[in-house]
N, C-alpha and C positions, 0 to 999 in steps of 0.2 A: 554815785546815789548816796546822799547824807541820809541820818538819823530823820526819817519821817513816816508819816502816814500815808498808806497806800489803798486801804478801803476802810470803813466803818461809820462812825457817827461823828467824825470830824474829817471835815474837807482834805481830799487827796494831795497829798504835798506840803502839809501841814509839818513843821519842822520839831522835832522832839531835841531836847538839849538836857544836858547834866550841869548844874551849875558847881562854883567852886566850893560851896558850903553842902554838896552833895544831894541836891534837891531836882526833883526830875519835873522840867518846865515844857510845855506844848504849846506853839502858837508860833504865829508868824509876825505880827503885830500886837494882836491881845495874847497875852501870854496866862496860861492858866498851870498854878502849880498843881501838878497830879500826885505829887509825892504820896500824901495820905489818902487819895482817893483808890489807889492801887490796890484790888482785893486779890487778883488773880491775874496771872500770866502764862502763858504754855508758848514754848520755843516749838517754832512750826517746823516740823521734820516732812520727809516725804511720806512717812506711815501715817500720821495724823491729820494730815492737808483736808482730806475729802472730808473727815470728821468735823473739822474745824467750819469749813465753809459751809455743811450742812446742817451745824447748830447755829450759825449766825443767821441763815435765812439770807444770805445773800445771793445764792443761786451763781445763775449765769455770770454775772457780771466780776463775783469773784474770781471763777474760773479765768475770764478772759485778764484779770487784773495778773493772776499767777503765771499765765502763760507765759508774755512776755518777759517777765522775771525770770523765768525758769523755776528750778527749785530754789526758793528764796531761803533756805535754812544753808548756812557754811558754803554759799557763793563768795567767789571773789568779783567784786564792782570796782574796775578801775583803778587797779593798782594794788598793793599788797596786804589794805586793809578789810579782812573778812567782814561781810554783813549777813546777817541773821533774820528769819523773818520771827517775830513774834506777835501772839495774840494777846491784848491786855483788855482786861474787864475793870470798869470801874463800881466802886459802891454807888453812883448814882445812875447805876442800869447803863452806861453808856460804853461802848467797845468799839476797838480799833485794831487794825491788824498794821504792823508797822516794820520797816528794814531798819536795823538798830547794829550798831557795832559793839564787839564783844565787852565794851567798859559799860555802856548803857544796857545790854543785854545783862550782865551779873547783877546789875545795880537793881532794875526791876524787878530780876527773878527774886531777889533779897528781898525786896518789898513785899512781894505777893507772898511769903513765906513767914511774914512776922503775925 
């Protein structure tokens, strides 16, 4: 599983990438630069997973999404690269849950603390 959205206001499977210039881009064909839109991000852990699901209002659907993926945070998917679950909130009130690698996780967390 690559860096991609698993739930939220963007279509499931939407790719997330980091450009050479350090910008965070969301989208498969139509790309959106969300670097300046991120205002809050939370790494999903087994401790805060239920709180995030209930806060987003995605209910059972989100529960099903997390089920097959297992505990999103810190799991290894198909190789040596660790993948992490992250909840992102954008300034335009959109939000999404994504599975990302450590490089993208660190960049998004840094942007949310600025």
